[in-house]
N, C-alpha and C positions, 0 to 999 in steps of 0.2 A: 549629527545625532547618533549616539552610540547604540548599537544593537544590543539586545539583552544578554547575549552570550559572547560578546566581543572580547571578554577577558578569559574565555575558556579555550583550551587547546585539546583536541581529540586526536588520538592516534588510533587508526582503524586498520586492523588486519582483517580485511573483509573481502567477500566475494559474493557473487550472485545478487540477490535482491534484498533479503530481510535486513541484514546489518547495513548495507549501503543506503537503504531507504531511511533507516533510523538516523544515520549520521548526516544525510542530506537535510533532514529536518533540523538537526542541530546547526548545520551550516546556514540554513535559511535564517536562523535567529542570531547569526553572527559568529558562531564558533569557528575557530580555525581547525579544519579537518585535514589531517595528513593521512592520505590513503597509501598503505603499504601494499605493493603488488609484486608479483613474480617478474624477474627479468625475462625479457622476450615477449611473451604473450600477455602478461599482466592478468588482471581479473578475467576469468573465463567468460563472464557475462558480456565482455566486450565483443564476443564473437558469435552470439546467438543468431544475429541477422545483420543486415546492412540497410534496413528499411528507412532509417532516419537520415536520409541524404548521404548514406554511406557509413553512418554510425549505427551501432546497435540501438534499437528502440528501448530496450530495458535499461541499457547503460545511460542513455541520454536522460531518461526519467530520474534516475536515482543518484546521479553523481556530479551535479553542478556545484560550483563554489568550493571545490576541493583542490588540494595539492597532491600530486602523485609522485611517490618515490619508489623505485624498484630496489628490492633487496633479496638476495639469496639467503634465506634464514637458516639454511643448513650449514652455511659457512660461518667460521668464527667471526669474520669481519661483519657479516650481515647481522649476527646476533649482537655484536658490539654496538653497531649503529642503532638498532632497535632499542637497546638499553639506554642509549643517550637520548633518543627521542622520548622515551618514557620519563626520563628525569624532568623534562619540561612539560609533561602532559598533566591534564586534570582528569581525563577520561581515556580508558583503553577499551575498545570494542573489538571483539573477534568472533568470527563464525566459521572457523576452520573445522575440519572433521573432528569427531570426538577424540580427545587425548592428544591432538596434534600440538597444541601450545605447550602442554606438559613435556612432550618429547623434545620440543625446541628449547626447553629450559626456562620457560616463562609460566610455570604453574602458579597457583594462588599463593602457596607458601612463600615463594620467592618474591612475588609481587607485593605481598603484604609487608614483608621484611624490608625490601629495598625502596618501596614507594608507598609509605604509610598514608599519604594523602590521596592516593590514586583511586578513582572510581573505576572498577573493572566490570564490564558487562559481557557475559558469555551468551551468545545467541546460538541455540542448538535446535535440532529437529524435534527430539522427544524429551529433552530434559537431562539433568545431570545424574540421574539414577534410574533405577527400574530396568526391566528386561529389554526395553527397546532403546536403551541409552546409546548403544554403539551402532544402531542401524543407520544406514544412509537414508537421508530424508530430503525429498524434494516436494515442491508445492502440491502437485497432483496426488502424491502418495499420502500426504497429510490430509488432504481433502477426503481421500477415500477412508482413511482410518478414523476420522472424526465423524463420518456420516454425512458430510456436505454433499458428496456425490450421490448418496442414497436419497437425498431430498431435492435434488436439482435435476431438471430435465422433464421429460414427458412421462406419461403412464407407461409407454412402451419401452423407454430406454432412459437409464440414468445419464447424467452429464456432469462434467466439471464446470466450475464457475468460469466465466469468460475472462476474469482477471485473476491474478495470483493471490487469492484471499489469505492463504496460509502465510505467505511471505509478508503480506501487508499487515496482518494481525501481529506477527512476531516483531516486525519492524516498528510498528506503532507502540507496542508495549515496551520495547526496548527504549524507544525515544522518551516516553512518559516516565519510565522508571529512572532513567538517567537524570531527567529534570528534577525528580523527587530527591534523588541522591545528592545532587548539587545543592539543593535547599537544605537537606539534612546536614551536609558537611559544613555549610555556612553557619548553621545554628549550633552544631555539636562538635565540629572538627573531626578530622579523620576520614579516610576513604572507606569503601565497602566493596563487596563482591555481589553482583547481581546475576541471576540466572533467568533467562527468558527463553522459552521454546515456542516454536511454531505450533506444536501440538497443543500446548496449554492455551495459547492465544486463541486458536480456532475453536477449542472446546468451549471457551467462554462465549464466543460468538454464536455457538450452537445452542444457546440457552433456550430459545423459544421452541425449536423442534424437540429438544431433549425433554422439556417439561410437558410438551404435548404428548410424548410417548409414554409418560407416566400413567396416562389414562388407559393404556393397553391397546392403543390404536396407532398405527404407523401414519406419520404425516404423508399425505399423498403427494406424488409428483404431478404438478399441474402446469408445466411449462411456464409461460409468462403470467399465468393467472395466479392470484393469491390462493393458497390451499384452504384457507378457512374463512374467507370473506368473499361475498359475491353480491353484485358484480364488482370485480376489481381485477382489471387486466386489459388485454388488447381486443379491439372489436373492429371488424372490417367496415369500411365506408364505401359508398357508391362510386366514388372517383378513383378507387384503387388504393387509397391511403389507409393507414391504420391509426386509430386513436385509442389511447389508454385512459381509463378513468377509474375513480375509486368512490364507492359509497361506504361511508363510515357510520351512518346513523339512520334511524327510521325517517327523520325529517328529510334527509338528503334523498332517501329512496323515493319518497313522495314527490319531491321536487324533480327528480329524474323523470318519473312517469308523467308528471303534469307539464313541466316546462320543456324538457328535452325531447321526450318521446311523443308528447301531445296525446297521450293515451292514459288518462288518470285512472281508468278502470283496472289497469294492470296492478296498481298499488294494492288493490283489494283481492287480487287473485289468490286463492287458497294455497297455491304452490309457492308463492313468493311473499307471504305475510311477514316473515322475519328472516334474519340472516341465515339461520340454520336451515330453513326450508329452501331458501334461495341457493345455498350451497348444494343441498341434496338434489335440486332440480336445475343444476347449472346448465345443462344442454338445452332445456326448454327455455330457460331465461335468455340464453344467448340467441336463440332463434327469434324470440320476440324483439330483442334489441336490434339485431342486425336486419330484421325485416323493415324496420323504420329507417335505419342508417343507409339501407341500400338505395333509397331515393334521395339521398343528400350528399353534399360534398363535405370534405373535412372542415372547411372554413365555416360552413353552415352549422355543422355539429358543434364546433368550437364556440360559435356565437351563442348557441342555446345553452351550452355548458356555462358560459360566463353569466348569462341571465339567471340561470338556476343556481349559481354559486356552487357548482360541482367541480371538484378537483380533477384535472385532466392533463394529458401531455401528448405530444406528437411522438411517434416512433421514428427516431432519427437514425440515419446510417452514420458510420464513422467519418465518411468524407464531409459530413456537415459539422463535425465536432468543433474545429478551430474557428469556424465562421458562425457559431451559434449567436443569435441576436443578443442574448443575455450577457455573453462574454464580451461582445463588441461594445454594448452600451456602457458596461462598467469598466472597460479597459483592462480586462483580466488577462490578456495575452501579452507577454513581453518577448524579448529576444535575448538569447544567451549565446555566447561564443562556444566553439567546439573545435576539435581537430579537423572537422569537415566544413567549417564555416558557420555562420549564424544559423541558429535553429529557434523556432518558436518555443516558448515555455510558459507554463501557467504560473501566475502569481501564487505565493503561499496561500493556503486555504484560510488562514487567520489573517485579518488585516488589523492594523493598529494605527492610530493617529500619533503614537509616540515614537515609532521607528519606521524607516522605509523598508521596502522589500529589497532583498539582496539577490543580485543576479551576476555572479562571476562565472567564468567559463568552465565548461566540462573539460577536465584535463586529458591530455594525451598520456600514454603509458610512460611513466618515468619523467614526465615533463619538468618536474621540480627537483629531480634528484641532486644535481650539482649544487643548486642554490641551497637546498636543505643541508647538504653535507658541509658546505662552507659555513652556514649558520651554526652548525654543531661544532665548528672549530677545526675541521679537517682542512689541511692545506692542499695545494695542487698536486704535490707528489703523492700524498696518501690517496687522493681521489683518483688519480691516474692508475695507481696500484689496484684500487678496487675495480676500476673499469677493465684493467688488463686481466684480472683474476676472475672476472664475471661475478663479482660480489654484487654489483649494481647493474 
């Protein structure tokens, strides 16, 4: 059964997270992704840590089902090989430093002229123009500039998001934009140039707090509690566990008081009559809830939440992630090969009865260099020359 993008070839001059995450999603859908890396160390994201059984956790996440070729793109030979790769490509993705691809001789003018059907996607930090265009941009810095850090953390101290949300936003907008461009090309013909930035992606994700600020009030930092809904967050239970739950309506609030807390009188307390007053009296509300939870276990609270039809969750640690009962019951964890041996991997977030999940290995640096050069028509003598001259 053919995967949706099995007819698509992507050449990715990529590093770090945003562009590799975008192309991994394309690979999940069947695209052939050829990852171009530096000779020697390759993508620098290979070396952030060795936590995934000896492989970098970031790299393992964003690079399965790809082929890796090493090229010195400052050399004439490396540029020649990249040009040949692009001749057979449908999509070219790059997230080098601003101006780098132009200096290498692969600017938009040349790409449009030489490869008129090519979809080009530039992934940058701050966008193709503006005063921040040439600034170095990493995930935490984008989080700071867009206000994510300002609305994350506790009242006492701001905090970064625990996952690289700027990289993820940029990567996912690149992915969806490339899919749209492929559809447009099929309908109208011809390639196009896309510009996606981490900054613009995360600005879009900041819509709720940005609109909240139009009212002249800063969104408060409330840790794991929702800043404008209460109760909505973590609450301590008598057995030392923590349970999170959310109240979204007046009916649910009354159910919480009656079924879960067994204190229906709290529902009519003047301090808690509606959501705005519950937010204003958050500390008093917490005291009332936790005074009841103190005499209960997490399983007892969960049983009452089920009876009251209240949305709730357990606060799980990372060591529980791969063994989560929902993942196990649905068979959501598979295995993927890697340079350090088999690793667990999550199935793609979208499932379809029309095509299977794709799980090909995470490549070693330059693992496919020789095979790709042979496919491009280079003979043994030329390949040995490239190797001797450190072109690959």
